[in-house]
N, C-alpha and C positions, 0 to 999 in steps of 0.2 A: 503492501500499500504507499501511498505519497499525500503528505498534506501540500493544499498550494493555498498561499495568502494572498486574498486579493490585494492588491497595490494601494487602491482608493481604501482600503479599510481604517476606521478610525475617525479621529480629530478631522473637520474640515477646517478651513482657516476661519473661518467665523467665531465657530466653539473654541478653538484654540487664542484667538485672540480674547476673548471672555475671562476665560482659567487663565491666562497670562496674565491680565488685569489685576485679577484677583489675588494671585499670586504674587504678584510685586508688591500690591498693597499690605500682603501679611509680609513680606518682608523687612518692610518697612517699619510696620509695626502701626501703622497709622489707622487710627479710628475706622471700619468700615463694615459696611451690611450689604448682603442680596436682599434689594426689592422681589420675592420671589426666587426660584432657583434659575438662577445665571444660563443651564444647561439642563436637558434631561438626563442626569444621571445622579442618583444619590449615592454611589459611593463615590465621585468627585465632589459632591457637595457635603458628603461627610468629611470625607479628607479635608476642605474649606474650612469646615466649621470647628476641627481640632487645631486651627491654625490661628483661627481667631474670626474670621469671614464668617458671620452667622446669616442667616437666612429670616427675614422680616416679611410679616404676609400683608399688614399694613403700615400704611404710613403712621399712625400712629403710634407704631410701637420703633419707630427709628429713634434710639438715642440721642441727649443733643450733642453738636459737637462732632458729628460720625458724616462723611462722605457715604452716597448713595452709588452701588453698582448697578445701573440698566441692565438686564438679562438680555442674552444674545438673540432672544425673540422680541424683544423692543416692547414700548409702552405706548401706550394712549397719550392722545395730544393734553387731555385732561392731567392727565400722571406729573407730565412735565411741568405742566402749569402750576400744579401745588404744590411742589418741591421748589418751584422757582417762589413762590410766593412765602416760603417758610424759609427761604435763605440757604436751602441744606446742599452743600455741592453735590453735582451730576459727575459720575464717571460713567460715560455712555458705551458700554460694552453690546450695541445694537448690532446685529450684521448690518456691513456695509448695502449688500441686496436685500434685505428689509427697510431699511431705510431708504432705499431708492424708491420700495413702494409707498410706503406713506408719502413722500413728494406726488408718486403718481395719483393718488387717489386725491390727495390734497387740491391738487393744481385742475384736476378731473372737477371736482364738485365746484372749485372758482367758476370755470366753465360754464356751468352751470348742463355740467352731465353728469350719469347716473352710475358708481363706481358698482361694479360687479365683482365679486372677490372668490373665487374657486378656492375653494379648501375645508376641511374640518371644522364647521362652525363654533366648537366648544377649545377649538388649540390656541397657545397663548400666543402665537404668531398673529392668527387670523384674526383674534380679539384685540392685538395690540393697531392692526391694521386698518380693524373697523373702526376703531377711536381717533383715526385720523378724518372721519366723514361725519357728516351730520347726520345724514340717512343711508347708512351702507345697505348692501345686498348683501349675505353669505350663501353661497350655494354650493353641496357637497362636490356635484358633478352633473353631467350630461341628463339625467333623467329629471332632477331637480330644476333643472334651466327651464325645460320644458314643461313642466310644472307652472315654474313661476311664469312664463312667457302665456301660457294661455289663460292665465286666472283673469288677465284685461288685454283684450287684442291693443290695446293704446299702447302698449308695453314695448310692440315690434318695432314701433315707429319713434321711439326716445331715445336721444343722445346717450349711448350705453359706451362706457370705458371698463375692459375687461383685465383684473390682474390674476394672477394665480398665488397660489401659499408656495413658497420657494422650495419646500420637500414636496409639494405634488407630483403624482408621477405624468409623463409625459403622455400617457395615454387617455387621463382626464380630461387633461389641459386639450387636449385635441381635438377630443370627441366634442367639448364645449364650442371651440372654434368653427367647429365645422357647423356646427347645431346654431348656432349664434349669426355666422355667416349666408347661412339658409334661408334664417325666417327674420331677422334684424335687418333695417333699413338703415339705420347708422350706429355703426357700432365701430370702436376704435380697439385692437387687443396688443397687450404689452405683454410677453413672453419672461415671465419674472420667475420661472423657475431655477432656482440653482443650476448654474453649470456642471459643478463640483457634484453636487447632489443627482443629477443625470446620468453625469459620468459613472458614478458610483454602484446605480440602478443599473446600467447596461452592465456594467463590467460582472457583477452580482448573480444577472439575470445569464450572461453569457456563461461564466464559471459552473456555476449550478445544474447547466443545461451536460457539462462535460464527468459532473461528480456521480458518483452512487450516494453522497453524504454530503450534505452542508449546514453547517456551522453557523448561526447568525447571532454576535455577541452583543447586546445592547440594552438600554432598560427597556421594561416590558411599557412602560406609558410612553416614552418616544414613539411620536406617530410615524419617524423616519425610519427608524428599527421595525415597524411594525410592515410598512411598505417593503423593506428589504425581505422579510420572510416572507409575503405575499407572492412579491415577485421571484422569489426562489422555488417556489411549490409548484408554480406553473411549469415547471422544469424536470424539476428535481424530487425523487419519491420520497425521500426521507430528509426532512429539513429541521434542526434541531434550533428554536431560540431560548438563549438565556442571558444569564447577566453579569455571571461571573465562571469560575471556573470549576466551583464546587457543585454547580446547577447539573455537569454535562455530566453524563451516566454512558459511560464508557462501554459496560457490559453489557447494555439493551442496543449497542449500534449496530447494524447489519454490516454482513463483510463489504466491504468497496475496493476497488482500485484505488480510487482517486478520492479525498476529502476535501471538501473547500473551507474554506473559511471568511469570511469576512464581517465588519463592525458596524454600525451606525454613528454616525459622525460627530455624536456624543461619547462614544466610547474611549476613555484616555487607551495610550500605549500599555500600560501596564499590566491590565485584564486583560487585552490580549496577549499579551506575553504568556500569562499564567495561563489562560485557557492551550496557546500554544506548547507550554512546556509539560501542560499535563496528558494532550495527547502526545506526544513525541516519545514520551516514557514507552508507549505501548507499539507507534509505528515509526520505522528503524527509516525509511527514505525520505529523507526533505527535500523539497524542490529549492529552497532558500532561507538560511538560515535566519532565525526572528532578529537577529544582533546586526545583520545586513542590511535588513529593509528596516530597522529602526534608524541603523545609520544614515542612511537615505534620507528616512522624515525628517533628521534634524540638519544636517548640514547647511554650512552658511553660507554664503557670498558675499564678495565685497563691490565695492565701488569701480566699474571700469572691467571688471571680468563680464566675457564673454560667454553667453548660458543660451542653450537649446531648450525650449519648451514646446507645450501641445497648445493651441488653440483649443478654449471649452468653454468660450462666449464672446460674442461682439456685441456692441451696444453702438448707437451714433456718436456715443464721444468717448468710447475707449474700447482695447481689448483685453478680455482676463486671457491670462495664461497658466497652465499648473506646468511648474518647474521640478516636482517631485520633493519640493522641500515643506519647509513648517508653514511657509507665508506662500501665500500666491503672489503672481505677477502682473503688473497692470501695463499698458500699451497706451498712454493719451494719445487722441486722436491723431495730433502735432506731431508726434514724433513716430508716427507711425510711415509716413512717407513724405518728400521733398515738394510733392503737387498738392498745394492747397485745393485741386480741386477734387480728389481722391476720396470714395468713397472706401470704409473699411473692408466691405465684403466684396471690392474689385482685386484687393490684396493679400487677402488670407481666406480661409473660411474654416468653419469648426473642425477641430479634428488635425488639422495642419502642423506639424512641426514647424517651429519660428525660430532660426538666429538672432539672439538681441542683445544688446550691450546696457550693463546694469549700471542705472544713472542712480540710481538712491535706495538702502533698506534700511527700512523704518521697521523698529521693534515696538517703537511706540504705536503705530496704525496697524503692526503684521503684514507688512505687503513691500512689494517688490516695485520701484518703479522703474522700466525699460525704456529702452529708446531701438525702434528699428533702424529709424532714419540717420542717426550718428554710427551705427554700424556699419551702414550703408555707404556714410559718408568717408569712413575711414577704408573702405575695401575700395571705393569711388576712386581716390588717388592711386591708389596702386593703378587702375585699369584707366585711367586718362593719362598717366607718365607713358605707359604702354602705348597707347591710341596713338600719341604724337609721334613715338619711334617710328611706330608703322604704316602712320597714315591712315589709322583706321576711322571709319565714320561712324561717328557717334550718334545717339537721339537722346533728346531734353524738351523741356517745358519752356518756355518766355514767361518770366516770372516779374520782370521789370523794365523799364522802357525810360530812357531819358534824351536829349539831346546827341548825346555822343555814340548811342545805340542802347544795344539791350541787353539784358542779363538771363541767361538761360543757366537752368538748373539741370545739369546731369550728373549723375550717379551721385545725389545730394550735394554735390558742389556748386559754387558758382561758377559758370563761364561768361565773360566779356565777350561782346560780337560788336566790335566799332561799327556805326551805321554802316562803313563804305564796304562791311563786310556781311550785311545782313541781307543784301540782293533784291532791297525797296528801291524804286524810283526815288528819287532824289526828293520830289515832293513830297512824297506818302508818307505821314507822319508813323513815327516808330510804335505806336500804339496800337497799329494794325497785325501785329505780329503776337501782343499778349494773350497770353493762356493756349497758344496753339504747341503745338508740335513739332518740333525742326530738326533735320539732320546736319551735324556739323563736323568741322574737320579741326583738332587741337592743333594749333600755332603758335603757341609759349605757353611753359608751365612754369612756375616759381613756386615752391612748394613752401620754403621760409616763409616769403611771403603772402602766400595762399595765393597767387595770382594767375589766372588760368583765362588764355587768351583764346578765341574761336574763330574761322567763318561757315558762314553759311552760303554763300554765294561760289566758294568753291566745290562744294557740292553739287549745287544747282549746274555749276557750270560744266562740271566733270558728267554730270549723269546729262546733261541736256546734250554733250558732245556723243556720250555713248549712244543716246537714243536718237542722233540724227544721223549716224555711222549706218544705225540698224535701217533707217527708213531709206537714203539713199544705198544701200543694199538690195532692199527688196522691191522697190519702187518700181513704178510700170502705169502705162497708159491704161486707163480705166479701173484703177483700184480704189475703192471707197475707203473713207476714214473719218474718225469721228474728231473733229478738232475743235479749237476755241479762237474765237475771233481777238486778235491783238491790236488793230488799230483799223481806222477808217481812213481814205482821201478820196476827193473826188471821182476819182475814177475807180474805184475799186476797194475791196477788205483784204487784210492781210491775216491770214490762219496758219495757225502753230497744229501743225498734225504729227505732234511729236516729236518734238527736238527741230524741227523746220517751218519757215513757213513757206507760204504758197501763197500766188492773188488772186482771189476770185474777181474778174473785172465786172465792172459795174450790169453789162449788158450781157453774164452769167448768174448772177445773183437771183434774177426774176423773169420770168416770163411776160410780166406788166412793164408798162415803160415805166422807168423811177427817174429822181434827176439827182440823188443821193444815196449811197449804201445804206445813211442812218434809216431809210425808209423800210429797210428790209431787216437786217442786223442790228445788233451792238455791242461795244467791247464787253468780250467775256461770257459770249454767248456760245453755247456749246450746239456744234452745227455739224451735217452729214454732209461732205463735199467728196468729189472724185476727180481722179487725175486726167486732167486735159491732154498735157504733154509733159514732160519733165526734161530739162538739160543739165544732167550731170556735171559736164564740164565746165558749165558759167554759174551751176548752181541756185536754178531758177525752175519752180514750177509752176504751173499753170493751173487753175482748179475750177472748178465748178458747181453749183447748187443746182441748178434748174432740174426738173423731173424729167429726163428724154421719154419716158415711159408715157405722159402725159403731153403728147405734141400738140398744140393749141390749134390749130385749123381741124383736125380728128375728133378735139371737144368739140370744138364750135358747130362744124357738121351733124356730129350726132346729137344737139343738145337743141339746133334750133333751124327751122326752112322759111323760104318765103314769107310773107303773110303773117309771120309768130309777133310777137310785142317784146321787147329785152328793156330792163333797165339798166341803163349803159354808162359810163363814168366820161365828161368828157377829159382830153388829155392834150389838146392842142388845137387852138383857134388859126384858121388862114383868113385869107382874104374873100376865098370864093367859098367856105364854110366851114365846118369845125369836125377833127376826129375825134371817135368814142370808141373806148375799149368796151368791147363786148364781152369777151371772156379774157382773162389773161393770156397775152401775147396775140392777140388777135382787134384788128382796131376798123369802123367801119367810117364811113364821110358822111357826114349829114351837109348834104349843100346848102348853101345860104336860101336857096329858094325854098326847101323843106324843113327850114329852122322855126320859120312861123306863118300862122295865114294871113299875115299882110305884109308889104311890103319892110323891108329892112334895109340899113345901108353897110353895115358891119355885124356879122357874126356875136362880136364881144356886144352889142346893145342889147343882147337876150340873154347870152352864156356865158359862164368865167369857166377856167379851166380845176376841175375837181368837183362840176355839178354832176349831179344824178340826176338823168332825164330818164322816160320812157320814151320809146323809139317804134316804129312797126319797120321791118326788113322789110325793102322793095323789091332788090335785086342782087343776085350771089353771082359771082364770075368765078368760077370753079375752077377753070381753067388759068388766072390770074391773081386768085385767092383775094379778090376783092368784094367787097362787102356795101350795098347802098343805103342809109339810113333817112328815116323821115321821120320827124314831128308832128309839121305838117298834117300827114296823114291820119296822125290820131287827134289832131285837133277837129278836123273836116270831118270826121265821120259821124259825132253827133248831127250835125247841121245837117247831112244827108236822111238820116235816120229820119229826123225829123220831118222833111219832106216826104218821104216815103207813109211816113203815118200818115200825113193829112191828106195827101192823094188817096187813101186807102180811106179813110173815110169820105173824104167824098163821091167815092164810085158807091158806097155803101149806100147815103142820101139818096 
């Protein structure tokens, strides 16, 4: 047989923080009491009582000139206010995760939202959370949520804010979230299950599935320990819930190849060791000595150390990292990346291993402040120096601009790019590059002065030259490209087809008659073009944009015939008449005699270029592709119809 001890068995950082605070007060001999048991473990409470830190259940029982330790489960707002009114010094051992929940429900109620607390109603943590609301709703799970919503249909439309007891199971929380999302119209969800708790539960469940017997150590009053036992029983036939070594009946334990041990968050290491030692007297094969595991749990870190941990929780402001020591690690968002726009979930995910730099080890707050950004900066210097020597192209984000150029963050380091090396036109403001990702080469490095200079335009020029070489190698008449309009002239548009500019003559921009290219395209437009001709020696390319599959005369003859009425655009006035565009690329002539139903001296007396008018197609010369149009024919038609109607009426009389 073999014994396997779960890695995350025993004190979580919140519990450890509370116990160490109480032990510190005992060591200093300062008068101090616990307002209620600071954790759910009577052996620990008894141990602290022997050292002079006792439990009081009521504020009235607090002796004069005595400090009060707020338990790790927290207390209501009213308790804090009463202690402050009486001038009693407070030592707050509330778990930081629980404090965050207090803030969430309090702010939610201030915003007019209804806090919904998912958890065991009589659990001290839940009671404390409810004490930060005026009208809390506490529900143990999905079924209770369904009943609460069905009692009043209007509740489904209320602005609801959901939080969870930190020690609740993922299954209970996910069930409530799923139901609320399905039935509620205005709900916010804050996943406040402790990351360490989730990890402990998942690990216990996985280990129990591999073992014939599972031993769960913890106070029977602890909901955290009860949940561990419940999860283990789902996959293990023999689960023993004990408080201490003497509760373990080895004689009644069924034979098993592997026995697993886990412990609740309030179980101290010395109780786990007692159970482990008792079992090891009977079981010869030990997977890992308890001494080794205990040593791992209390190893210390120093500022400046490099440390690797596992991401256990991600919030909008920080990342919690399990370091395998007695304190948890936190990476503030500002220390995660040098990119100010980055989102935590874009950099790391729960379960990822992450290497960081230790900024601060705080025994007072029982935490380790970490920085990924600073570690990246140190690594970045080495990469930047190598990039300069090897002329390697690097990527970064523009974080600042000034008259002289821009500052690019590369591997956590500031790289200055002079204005002349940004690649921007002279009149373009440097701010155009802000927050944009850019590619650059390093041209100067002075580590002692922490000065790095780079060039974006060198990369741009090199990439453009490589692209141009490829274009010239593959270009052929008729080949199509997607390009970008770079500039306009009176005679056409220049289009970049990938490192090479080609010109689209004004006559090739459109079948319609235009006076300037700006009537069809503008600088920056993405356009589809084809090669009319390419002179590789002179490096000149003639491009076209007109769709030749839509030949104008064919479009006209398929659309109109003599006698049809068309709405046309006047494109040019002459002394003898006006030319009008019938379809793009096909013009017809309105003779001066056909412009009006009365004599006019010149076409401009009635028409102007750009006017749209209705005309009648009076003749089509297919051989010469000429069209005759008439406005007058449409003006005379009503008069002729009236004369015919009058003639018919006279005949009837």
